[in-house]
C-alpha positions in Angstrom: 161.5 199.6 318.7 160.3 201.6 321.2 156.8 203.4 320.4 155.6 206.4 322.1 152.9 206.6 323.8 150.2 209.5 323.6 149.6 211.6 326.2 145.8 212.1 327.1 145.1 216.0 327.7 141.9 214.7 329.6 143.7 213.3 331.9 146.0 215.4 332.5 144.2 217.9 333.2 141.9 216.1 335.6 145.5 215.3 337.3 146.5 218.5 337.3 143.3 219.7 338.8 143.4 217.2 341.4 147.3 218.2 342.6 146.3 221.9 342.3 143.2 221.3 344.5 145.1 219.3 347.1 147.3 221.6 347.7 145.8 225.0 347.8 144.2 223.3 350.6 147.2 221.9 352.1 147.4 225.5 352.8 144.5 227.2 353.6 144.5 224.1 356.3 148.5 225.3 357.2 147.3 228.7 357.7 144.1 228.1 360.1 146.5 225.8 362.2 149.0 228.8 362.7 146.3 231.4 363.0 144.8 228.8 365.6 141.5 228.2 363.8 142.1 224.9 363.9 143.1 222.0 366.7 144.0 218.5 366.8 141.9 215.9 366.2 140.0 215.0 369.3 138.7 211.7 367.8 139.2 209.4 364.9 135.8 210.2 363.9 136.7 213.9 363.4 139.6 212.9 362.0 137.6 210.8 359.0 134.9 213.4 358.7 138.1 216.7 358.2 139.3 213.6 355.5 136.4 213.2 353.7 136.2 217.2 353.2 139.7 217.2 351.7 138.8 215.2 349.2 135.9 217.1 348.2 138.1 220.0 346.9 139.7 217.5 345.4 136.5 216.0 343.6 135.9 219.6 342.3 139.5 219.7 341.0 139.2 216.6 338.5 135.4 217.8 337.3 136.6 221.1 336.4 140.1 219.8 334.9 138.1 217.3 332.7 135.7 220.1 331.9 137.9 222.6 330.6 139.9 219.5 328.7 136.9 218.0 327.3 136.1 221.3 325.9 139.6 222.3 324.8 139.8 218.7 323.1 136.9 218.6 321.5 138.0 221.2 319.1 141.1 220.5 318.9 139.8 217.3 316.7 137.6 219.5 315.2 140.8 221.1 313.7 142.4 218.0 312.9 139.8 216.0 311.6 140.0 218.8 308.7 143.7 219.4 308.9 143.1 215.6 307.7 141.1 216.6 304.9 143.5 218.7 303.9 146.0 216.8 303.6 144.1 214.4 301.2 143.7 216.6 298.9 140.1 217.8 300.0 141.1 221.8 300.3 137.4 223.4 300.0 136.3 222.4 303.0 137.0 225.3 305.2 138.3 224.9 309.3 135.3 225.1 311.0 134.4 228.4 313.6 136.2 227.4 316.8 135.3 231.0 319.1 136.6 233.7 320.1 139.5 232.8 321.9 143.0 231.9 321.1 142.6 228.4 319.3 139.8 230.4 317.2 142.0 232.3 316.1 144.1 229.6 315.4 141.6 228.3 313.4 141.2 231.9 311.2 144.4 231.7 310.8 144.4 228.0 309.5 141.6 229.0 307.0 143.8 232.1 305.1 146.3 229.5 305.1 143.9 227.2 303.7 142.7 229.3 301.0 146.5 230.4 300.1 147.3 226.8 299.9 143.9 225.8 297.4 145.1 229.0 295.3 148.2 227.0 295.1 146.6 224.0 294.1 145.0 226.3 291.1 148.1 227.3 289.5 150.1 224.3 289.4 147.1 222.7 287.6 146.7 225.6 285.8 150.2 225.0 284.9 150.2 221.6 284.6 147.4 222.8 281.3 150.1 225.0 279.8 152.8 222.4 280.2 150.8 220.2 278.4 150.3 222.6 275.5 154.0 223.1 275.0 154.6 219.2 275.4 152.2 219.3 272.6 154.4 221.9 270.7 157.0 220.2 271.6 155.7 216.1 270.1 155.3 218.0 266.2 158.8 218.9 267.0 160.0 215.2 268.3 158.3 213.1 265.5 160.9 213.3 263.1 163.3 212.3 265.2 161.5 209.4 267.2 160.6 207.7 263.6 164.5 207.8 263.2 165.0 206.3 266.6 162.8 203.8 265.8 164.4 203.1 262.5 167.4 202.7 264.5 165.9 200.1 266.9 164.0 198.3 264.0 167.8 197.9 262.6 169.8 197.2 265.3 167.0 194.8 267.1 164.5 193.0 265.0 166.2 193.1 261.7 168.8 191.3 262.7 167.3 189.1 264.8 164.8 188.3 261.5 168.2 187.8 259.6 169.4 185.5 262.1 166.2 183.5 261.8 167.1 183.2 258.0 170.3 182.7 258.0 169.8 179.3 260.1 166.9 178.3 258.7 169.2 178.1 255.1 171.3 175.9 257.2 168.1 173.6 258.5 167.4 172.9 254.8 171.8 171.3 254.5 171.5 169.8 258.1 167.9 168.2 258.1 168.8 165.0 256.2 172.8 164.8 257.2 172.3 165.3 261.3 168.6 165.5 262.6 169.5 166.5 266.2 171.6 169.4 264.6 168.4 170.1 263.0 166.7 170.0 265.5 168.8 172.4 268.0 168.9 174.9 265.1 164.3 175.0 264.8 164.7 175.3 268.7 166.9 178.1 268.4 164.6 179.7 266.0 161.6 179.2 268.1 163.5 181.4 270.5 164.9 184.3 268.1 161.7 184.9 266.8 160.1 185.0 270.3 162.7 187.8 271.1 161.9 189.5 268.0 158.6 189.5 268.7 159.1 190.7 272.1 160.7 193.7 270.2 158.4 194.7 268.1 156.1 194.2 270.9 157.7 196.7 272.3 158.2 199.4 269.9 154.9 199.4 268.8 153.9 200.3 272.2 156.4 203.3 272.1 154.2 204.5 269.0 151.5 204.8 271.7 150.4 208.9 271.8 152.1 210.3 274.9 149.2 213.1 275.3 145.6 212.4 274.9 145.7 214.1 271.5 142.4 215.8 272.1 140.4 212.9 273.5 139.3 212.8 277.3 140.8 210.8 280.2 138.1 207.9 279.9 138.4 207.4 276.0 142.0 207.3 275.8 142.4 205.0 278.1 139.8 202.6 277.2 141.2 203.1 273.8 144.5 201.8 275.2 142.9 199.3 277.1 141.3 198.0 273.8 145.0 197.6 272.2 146.7 196.2 274.7 144.4 193.6 275.1 144.5 192.5 271.2 148.6 191.9 272.0 149.0 190.8 275.8 147.1 187.8 277.6 146.2 189.7 280.9 143.0 191.0 282.1 142.4 194.5 282.5 139.5 196.0 284.0 138.3 199.5 283.9 136.3 201.5 285.7 135.3 205.3 286.1 132.0 207.4 286.9 131.1 209.5 284.5 130.7 213.7 284.5 134.3 213.3 286.0 135.1 216.9 284.4 139.2 217.5 285.2 141.6 220.2 283.2 143.5 219.3 280.4 146.7 219.2 281.9 145.6 217.1 285.5 144.0 214.6 282.7 146.8 213.8 280.8 149.0 213.2 283.7 146.6 210.9 284.9 146.6 209.2 281.2 150.7 208.8 281.8 150.5 207.5 284.8 148.2 204.9 283.9 150.7 204.4 280.8 153.3 204.0 283.4 152.0 201.7 285.6 150.4 199.1 283.0 153.9 199.0 281.7 155.2 198.1 284.8 153.3 195.7 284.6 153.5 193.5 282.2 157.4 194.6 282.0 158.2 193.3 286.0 154.8 192.4 287.9 153.9 189.0 286.0 150.3 189.7 286.9 147.1 188.0 285.3 144.7 190.4 286.4 144.9 194.1 286.6 142.4 196.9 287.6 142.1 200.4 286.8 139.4 202.4 289.1 138.4 206.3 288.6 135.9 207.5 290.9 135.2 210.9 292.2 135.1 211.1 296.7 132.9 214.0 297.2 135.3 217.2 296.1 138.2 214.9 295.1 139.1 212.0 292.4 140.7 209.2 293.5 142.1 206.3 291.0 143.0 203.2 292.1 145.5 201.4 290.1 145.8 197.3 291.1 147.3 194.4 289.8 147.7 191.0 291.7 151.3 189.9 290.3 154.5 189.2 292.5 154.6 192.3 294.1 158.2 194.0 295.7 159.9 195.5 298.8 158.9 198.7 298.1 162.0 200.5 299.9 164.7 198.9 297.8 162.5 199.5 294.5 161.5 203.3 295.0 165.5 204.7 295.2 166.0 202.6 292.0 162.6 202.9 289.6 162.4 206.2 287.7 158.9 205.4 287.0 157.5 205.8 290.5 159.3 208.9 290.7 158.2 209.9 287.9 154.3 209.3 288.9 155.1 211.2 291.8 155.9 214.6 290.5 153.0 214.8 288.6 150.9 214.5 291.3 152.9 216.9 292.5 152.3 218.9 289.6 148.3 218.5 290.3 148.6 218.9 293.5 147.4 215.7 295.0 148.2 212.9 296.7 149.8 209.8 295.5 150.6 206.2 297.9 152.3 202.3 296.9 151.2 199.7 298.2 152.9 196.8 297.8 155.4 193.5 299.4 156.5 190.7 297.5 154.1 187.9 296.7 151.1 190.5 297.8 150.2 192.3 293.9 150.7 195.8 293.5 148.1 198.3 294.5 148.4 202.7 293.6 146.0 205.0 295.2 145.8 208.6 294.0 143.8 210.8 295.1 143.7 215.1 293.1 141.4 217.7 294.4 138.9 218.5 292.0 138.5 222.4 291.8 135.2 224.5 290.5 135.9 226.2 286.6 135.8 229.3 288.3 138.5 229.2 290.3 140.1 230.5 287.3 141.7 227.1 285.9 
């Protein structure tokens, strides 16, 4: 695939300045020659002296182009750096003053847009908190339906597996003395069915985990989740979180759900031995990194069919943050999340 080479404003301006100076000099020399102020060269030395005079305005044009374009490029780079920080979620940084000309007025207009963007993020986070409260009310309403669903799954999956184990165990007692090889195959079948029943029960128990934090802080909720998983699942989980990070309830609930989804994906698909969860404050943002050493996957193929990844993306969008998935087959998976940390006086 062809890559378009980036143009350099400095080299372009220097070239334009040199070309303008050269053309202007030719026009002046032509006018002088036309009106008799300039005669043909009398000797080669005189011609070389004239050529050196020609090079002087060209050099001045190059220098003027460099000076002007360097000032413009430096101001544009400052503007670009601020826009990159805005893209990564750091909305509290204002566009630096860039003068009184068109670029300065453009920076002022971008500051206005940035302020509106920050207000929209504030509104999104406030809506996240309201949604969390509504979800809490809906959770109480859905408890009965969830219990009925779990009862059906217990009957359809685990109960049937246990019944099959019981019937096979009874058959083993009858065939043990008559056909020892057949009895061994039945015992192996019992072990396999017991493992399947255990997996089904573990999945049901994970579904019984609270969907939201239920009044607990983000750190406490994640630590309790990890403590429970370490007892049931053979995986090494490392968790780090900076102290003193204050997030609104809606944002905490979204991050907690993303952690649950990421752990679920790791346990079901990654075949990982180690999982790391790190939450740190970086200036006016909070950065969460979730990484495992599993088998990874092809991002383009998996993203189209994965409900979990799209769900994570939607949750981060509601917080005004940024999420990035980094993975490849055999390279593990890393999820990087950045959420703007807005102060309480914004009305959240």
